[in-house]
VOLOTOR-433950 format. One record per atom (N, C-alpha, C, O): residue number from 0; residue in three letters; atom name; x, y, z negated. Coordinates in steps of 0.02 Angstrom, whole numbers, m for minus. Atoms other than C-alpha are relative to their C-alpha. Example, Ala and Ser with C-alpha at 12.3 -4.5 7.8 and 13.67 -1.06 7.14 Angstrom:
REM residues 2
+-----+------+------+--------+--------+--------+
:  nr : rest : atom :     xx :     yy :     zz :
+-----+------+------+--------+--------+--------+
:   0 :  ALA :    N :     45 :    m59 :      0 :
:   0 :  ALA :   CA :    615 :   m225 :   m390 :
:   0 :  ALA :    C :     45 :     60 :      0 :
:   0 :  ALA :    O :     97 :     59 :    m33 :
:   1 :  SER :    N :    m42 :    m59 :      3 :
:   1 :  SER :   CA :    684 :    m53 :   m357 :
:   1 :  SER :    C :    m39 :     55 :    m37 :
:   1 :  SER :    O :    m14 :    110 :    m45 :
+-----+------+------+--------+--------+--------+
REM end
This chain:
REM residues 77
+-----+------+------+--------+--------+--------+
:  nr : rest : atom :     xx :     yy :     zz :
+-----+------+------+--------+--------+--------+
:   0 :  MET :    N :     63 :     25 :     25 :
:   0 :  MET :   CA :     70 :    192 :    514 :
:   0 :  MET :    C :      8 :    m20 :    m75 :
:   0 :  MET :    O :     60 :    m44 :    m96 :
:   1 :  VAL :    N :      0 :     17 :     71 :
:   1 :  VAL :   CA :     27 :    167 :    332 :
:   1 :  VAL :    C :    m48 :    m60 :    m10 :
:   1 :  VAL :    O :   m107 :    m57 :      8 :
:   2 :  LYS :    N :     40 :     58 :     16 :
:   2 :  LYS :   CA :    m34 :     m3 :    276 :
:   2 :  LYS :    C :     m1 :     m8 :    m75 :
:   2 :  LYS :    O :     51 :     m2 :   m109 :
:   3 :  VAL :    N :      8 :      9 :     73 :
:   3 :  VAL :   CA :   m102 :    m33 :    101 :
:   3 :  VAL :    C :    m27 :    m71 :    m10 :
:   3 :  VAL :    O :    m83 :    m87 :      9 :
:   4 :  PHE :    N :     20 :     67 :     16 :
:   4 :  PHE :   CA :   m108 :   m213 :     43 :
:   4 :  PHE :    C :    m33 :      0 :    m70 :
:   4 :  PHE :    O :     m1 :     19 :   m119 :
:   5 :  THR :    N :     38 :     m6 :     62 :
:   5 :  THR :   CA :   m242 :   m227 :    m92 :
:   5 :  THR :    C :    m38 :    m66 :    m16 :
:   5 :  THR :    O :    m38 :   m113 :     23 :
:   6 :  THR :    N :     50 :     48 :     18 :
:   6 :  THR :   CA :   m362 :   m339 :   m185 :
:   6 :  THR :    C :    m60 :     39 :    m32 :
:   6 :  THR :    O :    m51 :     93 :    m60 :
:   7 :  PRO :    N :     61 :    m37 :     23 :
:   7 :  PRO :   CA :   m541 :   m292 :   m235 :
:   7 :  PRO :    C :      0 :     12 :    m75 :
:   7 :  PRO :    O :    m34 :     58 :    m98 :
:   8 :  THR :    N :      1 :     m8 :     74 :
:   8 :  THR :   CA :   m506 :   m311 :   m423 :
:   8 :  THR :    C :     57 :     39 :    m27 :
:   8 :  THR :    O :     68 :     40 :    m88 :
:   9 :  CYS :    N :    m61 :    m36 :     21 :
:   9 :  CYS :   CA :   m349 :   m203 :   m427 :
:   9 :  CYS :    C :    m15 :     74 :    m13 :
:   9 :  CYS :    O :    m26 :    112 :     34 :
:  10 :  PRO :    N :     16 :    m70 :     14 :
:  10 :  PRO :   CA :   m380 :    m39 :   m518 :
:  10 :  PRO :    C :     53 :     49 :     26 :
:  10 :  PRO :    O :     38 :    105 :     45 :
:  11 :  THR :    N :    m54 :    m43 :    m28 :
:  11 :  THR :   CA :   m211 :     31 :   m463 :
:  11 :  THR :    C :    m10 :     10 :     75 :
:  11 :  THR :    O :      6 :     63 :    101 :
:  12 :  CYS :    N :     13 :     m5 :    m70 :
:  12 :  CYS :   CA :   m259 :     m3 :   m283 :
:  12 :  CYS :    C :    m54 :     55 :     13 :
:  12 :  CYS :    O :    m49 :     94 :     60 :
:  13 :  PHE :    N :     54 :    m53 :     m7 :
:  13 :  PHE :   CA :   m417 :    105 :   m306 :
:  13 :  PHE :    C :     31 :     68 :     m8 :
:  13 :  PHE :    O :     19 :    112 :     33 :
:  14 :  VAL :    N :    m30 :    m65 :     10 :
:  14 :  VAL :   CA :   m315 :    249 :   m376 :
:  14 :  VAL :    C :     46 :     19 :     57 :
:  14 :  VAL :    O :     47 :     77 :     78 :
:  15 :  LEU :    N :    m42 :    m12 :    m59 :
:  15 :  LEU :   CA :   m188 :    233 :   m236 :
:  15 :  LEU :    C :    m38 :     22 :     60 :
:  15 :  LEU :    O :    m18 :     70 :     93 :
:  16 :  LYS :    N :     42 :    m17 :    m58 :
:  16 :  LYS :   CA :   m323 :    239 :   m103 :
:  16 :  LYS :    C :    m29 :     71 :     m8 :
:  16 :  LYS :    O :    m32 :    110 :     40 :
:  17 :  GLN :    N :     25 :    m69 :     12 :
:  17 :  GLN :   CA :   m398 :    396 :   m185 :
:  17 :  GLN :    C :     54 :     52 :     14 :
:  17 :  GLN :    O :     42 :    104 :     44 :
:  18 :  PHE :    N :    m58 :    m45 :     m8 :
:  18 :  PHE :   CA :   m226 :    476 :   m187 :
:  18 :  PHE :    C :     13 :     14 :     75 :
:  18 :  PHE :    O :     21 :     71 :     97 :
:  19 :  LEU :    N :     m9 :     m7 :    m72 :
:  19 :  LEU :   CA :   m203 :    441 :     m1 :
:  19 :  LEU :    C :    m54 :     41 :     34 :
:  19 :  LEU :    O :    m40 :     84 :     76 :
:  20 :  GLU :    N :     57 :    m39 :    m29 :
:  20 :  GLU :   CA :   m376 :    507 :     43 :
:  20 :  GLU :    C :      6 :     73 :    m21 :
:  20 :  GLU :    O :     m5 :    116 :     22 :
:  21 :  GLU :    N :     m6 :    m69 :     21 :
:  21 :  GLU :   CA :   m348 :    665 :    m62 :
:  21 :  GLU :    C :     54 :     38 :     41 :
:  21 :  GLU :    O :     46 :     97 :     54 :
:  22 :  HIS :    N :    m53 :    m31 :    m39 :
:  22 :  HIS :   CA :   m187 :    697 :     37 :
:  22 :  HIS :    C :    m13 :     m7 :     76 :
:  22 :  HIS :    O :     30 :     10 :    116 :
:  23 :  LYS :    N :     21 :      7 :    m71 :
:  23 :  LYS :   CA :   m281 :    660 :    202 :
:  23 :  LYS :    C :     50 :    m44 :     40 :
:  23 :  LYS :    O :     66 :    m29 :     97 :
:  24 :  ILE :    N :    m45 :     49 :    m30 :
:  24 :  ILE :   CA :   m164 :    515 :    240 :
:  24 :  ILE :    C :    m41 :    m57 :     30 :
:  24 :  ILE :    O :    m76 :    m92 :     m7 :
:  25 :  ASP :    N :     35 :     56 :    m31 :
:  25 :  ASP :   CA :   m236 :    391 :    365 :
:  25 :  ASP :    C :     36 :    m63 :    m19 :
:  25 :  ASP :    O :     98 :    m65 :    m18 :
:  26 :  PHE :    N :    m31 :     65 :     17 :
:  26 :  PHE :   CA :   m206 :    211 :    311 :
:  26 :  PHE :    C :    m46 :    m56 :     20 :
:  26 :  PHE :    O :   m106 :    m49 :     27 :
:  27 :  LYS :    N :     40 :     61 :    m13 :
:  27 :  LYS :   CA :   m261 :     37 :    352 :
:  27 :  LYS :    C :      4 :    m42 :    m63 :
:  27 :  LYS :    O :     58 :    m59 :    m86 :
:  28 :  GLU :    N :      4 :     40 :     61 :
:  28 :  GLU :   CA :   m318 :    m62 :    202 :
:  28 :  GLU :    C :     m4 :    m75 :     21 :
:  28 :  GLU :    O :    m43 :    m93 :     64 :
:  29 :  ILE :    N :      0 :     72 :    m15 :
:  29 :  ILE :   CA :   m281 :   m248 :    207 :
:  29 :  ILE :    C :    m12 :    m38 :    m67 :
:  29 :  ILE :    O :     30 :    m38 :   m112 :
:  30 :  ASP :    N :     19 :     35 :     60 :
:  30 :  ASP :   CA :   m370 :   m353 :     76 :
:  30 :  ASP :    C :     32 :    m70 :      3 :
:  30 :  ASP :    O :     10 :   m113 :     41 :
:  31 :  VAL :    N :    m38 :     62 :     m5 :
:  31 :  VAL :   CA :   m246 :   m495 :     44 :
:  31 :  VAL :    C :    m37 :    m58 :    m34 :
:  31 :  VAL :    O :    m16 :   m115 :    m28 :
:  32 :  SER :    N :     40 :     56 :     27 :
:  32 :  SER :   CA :   m377 :   m594 :    m53 :
:  32 :  SER :    C :    m43 :    m31 :     55 :
:  32 :  SER :    O :    m67 :    m87 :     47 :
:  33 :  GLN :    N :     38 :     26 :    m55 :
:  33 :  GLN :   CA :   m468 :   m616 :    113 :
:  33 :  GLN :    C :     40 :    m16 :     62 :
:  33 :  GLN :    O :     21 :    m59 :    102 :
:  34 :  ASP :    N :    m43 :      6 :    m57 :
:  34 :  ASP :   CA :   m327 :   m606 :    240 :
:  34 :  ASP :    C :     62 :    m39 :    m14 :
:  34 :  ASP :    O :    114 :    m11 :    m34 :
:  35 :  GLU :    N :    m53 :     43 :     20 :
:  35 :  GLU :   CA :   m217 :   m756 :    215 :
:  35 :  GLU :    C :     65 :     13 :     40 :
:  35 :  GLU :    O :    120 :     10 :     11 :
:  36 :  LYS :    N :    m57 :    m12 :    m42 :
:  36 :  LYS :   CA :   m100 :   m716 :    361 :
:  36 :  LYS :    C :     38 :     62 :    m25 :
:  36 :  LYS :    O :     99 :     60 :    m31 :
:  37 :  SER :    N :    m32 :    m61 :     28 :
:  37 :  SER :   CA :    m66 :   m540 :    293 :
:  37 :  SER :    C :     32 :    m12 :    m69 :
:  37 :  SER :    O :     86 :     13 :    m85 :
:  38 :  ARG :    N :    m25 :     17 :     66 :
:  38 :  ARG :   CA :    m45 :   m609 :    118 :
:  38 :  ARG :    C :     68 :    m35 :      6 :
:  38 :  ARG :    O :    115 :    m16 :    m29 :
:  39 :  GLU :    N :    m62 :     36 :    m10 :
:  39 :  GLU :   CA :     91 :   m730 :    178 :
:  39 :  GLU :    C :     53 :     45 :     26 :
:  39 :  GLU :    O :    111 :     41 :      6 :
:  40 :  GLU :    N :    m48 :    m47 :    m29 :
:  40 :  GLU :   CA :    173 :   m593 :    280 :
:  40 :  GLU :    C :     33 :     46 :    m52 :
:  40 :  GLU :    O :     94 :     54 :    m54 :
:  41 :  ILE :    N :    m26 :    m47 :     48 :
:  41 :  ILE :   CA :    188 :   m471 :    136 :
:  41 :  ILE :    C :     41 :    m37 :    m56 :
:  41 :  ILE :    O :     90 :     m9 :    m82 :
:  42 :  ILE :    N :    m39 :     38 :     48 :
:  42 :  ILE :   CA :    249 :   m607 :     16 :
:  42 :  ILE :    C :     70 :    m15 :     29 :
:  42 :  ILE :    O :    120 :    m12 :     m7 :
:  43 :  LYS :    N :    m65 :     13 :    m30 :
:  43 :  LYS :   CA :    387 :   m651 :    140 :
:  43 :  LYS :    C :     43 :     62 :      3 :
:  43 :  LYS :    O :    103 :     58 :     m6 :
:  44 :  LYS :    N :    m39 :    m62 :     m4 :
:  44 :  LYS :   CA :    437 :   m468 :    159 :
:  44 :  LYS :    C :     25 :     24 :    m68 :
:  44 :  LYS :    O :     79 :     52 :    m74 :
:  45 :  THR :    N :    m16 :    m31 :     67 :
:  45 :  THR :   CA :    435 :   m426 :    m28 :
:  45 :  THR :    C :     16 :    m49 :    m54 :
:  45 :  THR :    O :     49 :    m31 :   m102 :
:  46 :  GLY :    N :     m9 :     47 :     56 :
:  46 :  GLY :   CA :    438 :   m583 :   m131 :
:  46 :  GLY :    C :    m51 :     11 :    m54 :
:  46 :  GLY :    O :    m49 :    m22 :   m106 :
:  47 :  GLN :    N :     49 :    m21 :     50 :
:  47 :  GLN :   CA :    292 :   m505 :   m225 :
:  47 :  GLN :    C :    m70 :    m29 :     16 :
:  47 :  GLN :    O :    m89 :    m38 :     74 :
:  48 :  MET :    N :     70 :     21 :     m8 :
:  48 :  MET :   CA :    117 :   m569 :   m253 :
:  48 :  MET :    C :    m47 :     49 :    m32 :
:  48 :  MET :    O :   m107 :     36 :    m34 :
:  49 :  SER :    N :     42 :    m48 :     33 :
:  49 :  SER :   CA :     54 :   m415 :   m343 :
:  49 :  SER :    C :    m21 :     54 :     50 :
:  49 :  SER :    O :     10 :     62 :    102 :
:  50 :  THR :    N :     21 :    m55 :    m42 :
:  50 :  THR :   CA :    m41 :   m268 :   m268 :
:  50 :  THR :    C :     m6 :     61 :    m45 :
:  50 :  THR :    O :    m13 :     55 :   m106 :
:  51 :  PRO :    N :     m6 :    m14 :    m71 :
:  51 :  PRO :   CA :    m39 :   m133 :   m213 :
:  51 :  PRO :    C :     71 :     m3 :     26 :
:  51 :  PRO :    O :    120 :      3 :    m11 :
:  52 :  ILE :    N :    m62 :     m6 :    m36 :
:  52 :  ILE :   CA :     98 :   m138 :    m88 :
:  52 :  ILE :    C :    m13 :     44 :     60 :
:  52 :  ILE :    O :    m61 :     31 :     97 :
:  53 :  VAL :    N :      8 :    m46 :    m53 :
:  53 :  VAL :   CA :    117 :      3 :     36 :
:  53 :  VAL :    C :     57 :     m9 :     50 :
:  53 :  VAL :    O :    115 :    m14 :     31 :
:  54 :  GLU :    N :    m51 :      4 :    m53 :
:  54 :  GLU :   CA :    208 :    m12 :    202 :
:  54 :  GLU :    C :     m7 :     64 :     43 :
:  54 :  GLU :    O :    m60 :     77 :     72 :
:  55 :  ILE :    N :     m1 :    m63 :    m38 :
:  55 :  ILE :   CA :    255 :    153 :    286 :
:  55 :  ILE :    C :     56 :     m5 :     50 :
:  55 :  ILE :    O :    115 :     m4 :     32 :
:  56 :  ASP :    N :    m48 :      8 :    m54 :
:  56 :  ASP :   CA :    340 :    135 :    455 :
:  56 :  ASP :    C :     56 :    m50 :    m17 :
:  56 :  ASP :    O :    115 :    m36 :     m7 :
:  57 :  GLY :    N :    m46 :     55 :     14 :
:  57 :  GLY :   CA :    421 :    m28 :    398 :
:  57 :  GLY :    C :     34 :      4 :    m69 :
:  57 :  GLY :    O :     67 :    m44 :    m90 :
:  58 :  GLN :    N :    m27 :     m7 :     67 :
:  58 :  GLN :   CA :    474 :     39 :    227 :
:  58 :  GLN :    C :    m53 :    m23 :    m51 :
:  58 :  GLN :    O :   m111 :     m6 :    m45 :
:  59 :  ILE :    N :     44 :     30 :     49 :
:  59 :  ILE :   CA :    398 :    m53 :     78 :
:  59 :  ILE :    C :      3 :     38 :    m66 :
:  59 :  ILE :    O :     57 :     55 :    m91 :
:  60 :  VAL :    N :      7 :    m30 :     67 :
:  60 :  VAL :   CA :    335 :     29 :    m82 :
:  60 :  VAL :    C :    m41 :    m50 :    m41 :
:  60 :  VAL :    O :    m98 :    m65 :    m23 :
:  61 :  ILE :    N :     36 :     49 :     43 :
:  61 :  ILE :   CA :    286 :    m94 :   m219 :
:  61 :  ILE :    C :    m31 :     40 :    m57 :
:  61 :  ILE :    O :      3 :     78 :    m92 :
:  62 :  GLY :    N :     37 :    m37 :     50 :
:  62 :  GLY :   CA :    153 :    m25 :   m334 :
:  62 :  GLY :    C :    m17 :     71 :     24 :
:  62 :  GLY :    O :     m9 :     88 :     83 :
:  63 :  PHE :    N :     20 :    m67 :    m17 :
:  63 :  PHE :   CA :     92 :    154 :   m339 :
:  63 :  PHE :    C :     56 :     48 :    m22 :
:  63 :  PHE :    O :     54 :     74 :    m78 :
:  64 :  ASP :    N :    m55 :    m44 :     12 :
:  64 :  ASP :   CA :    251 :    257 :   m330 :
:  64 :  ASP :    C :     m9 :     63 :     40 :
:  64 :  ASP :    O :     12 :     68 :     97 :
:  65 :  LYS :    N :     20 :    m61 :    m35 :
:  65 :  LYS :   CA :    189 :    430 :   m288 :
:  65 :  LYS :    C :     61 :     35 :     33 :
:  65 :  LYS :    O :     58 :     54 :     91 :
:  66 :  LYS :    N :    m58 :    m35 :    m27 :
:  66 :  LYS :   CA :    361 :    508 :   m267 :
:  66 :  LYS :    C :     28 :    m34 :     61 :
:  66 :  LYS :    O :     46 :      0 :    110 :
:  67 :  LYS :    N :    m28 :     35 :    m57 :
:  67 :  LYS :   CA :    422 :    374 :   m150 :
:  67 :  LYS :    C :    m47 :      4 :     60 :
:  67 :  LYS :    O :    m24 :     13 :    117 :
:  68 :  ILE :    N :     50 :     m3 :    m54 :
:  68 :  ILE :   CA :    261 :    375 :    m47 :
:  68 :  ILE :    C :      4 :     69 :     31 :
:  68 :  ILE :    O :      8 :     75 :     92 :
:  69 :  LEU :    N :     m5 :    m67 :    m26 :
:  69 :  LEU :   CA :    267 :    564 :    m29 :
:  69 :  LEU :    C :     63 :     14 :     39 :
:  69 :  LEU :    O :     62 :     47 :     91 :
:  70 :  LYS :    N :    m66 :     m8 :    m35 :
:  70 :  LYS :   CA :    451 :    560 :     18 :
:  70 :  LYS :    C :     m1 :    m33 :     67 :
:  70 :  LYS :    O :     20 :     m4 :    116 :
:  71 :  LEU :    N :      2 :     35 :    m65 :
:  71 :  LEU :   CA :    423 :    429 :    153 :
:  71 :  LEU :    C :    m45 :     33 :     50 :
:  71 :  LEU :    O :    m34 :     28 :    110 :
:  72 :  LEU :    N :     48 :    m34 :    m46 :
:  72 :  LEU :   CA :    280 :    531 :    223 :
:  72 :  LEU :    C :     18 :     73 :     12 :
:  72 :  LEU :    O :    m18 :    109 :     47 :
:  73 :  ASN :    N :    m22 :    m71 :     m6 :
:  73 :  ASN :   CA :    378 :    696 :    212 :
:  73 :  ASN :    C :    m52 :     49 :    m23 :
:  73 :  ASN :    O :    m64 :    100 :     10 :
:  74 :  ILE :    N :     50 :    m45 :     31 :
:  74 :  ILE :   CA :    245 :    775 :    102 :
:  74 :  ILE :    C :     28 :     26 :    m64 :
:  74 :  ILE :    O :     55 :    m12 :   m105 :
:  75 :  GLU :    N :    m19 :    m30 :     64 :
:  75 :  GLU :   CA :    286 :    897 :    m35 :
:  75 :  GLU :    C :    m63 :     14 :    m40 :
:  75 :  GLU :    O :   m114 :     36 :    m13 :
:  76 :  GLU :    N :     59 :    m10 :     42 :
:  76 :  GLU :   CA :    168 :    908 :   m182 :
:  76 :  GLU :    C :      9 :     60 :    m45 :
:  76 :  GLU :    O :    m35 :     76 :    m84 :
+-----+------+------+--------+--------+--------+
REM end
């Protein structure tokens, strides 16, 4: 499962979500500005308070790292 931790004012989050949709990758978006429990969970896992953060099968990608995301999803571009 792919989880995308975002905030509504994050332009990089918007670009990331477009990228995932273009590659037909299903993902669950979690707005950490509204979901305090998820915000605390991702801060504990990463030590980061910035967005986006992508979690793919337990692997964390901080920011929009196309290469790492594609590699974790076994997708060639």
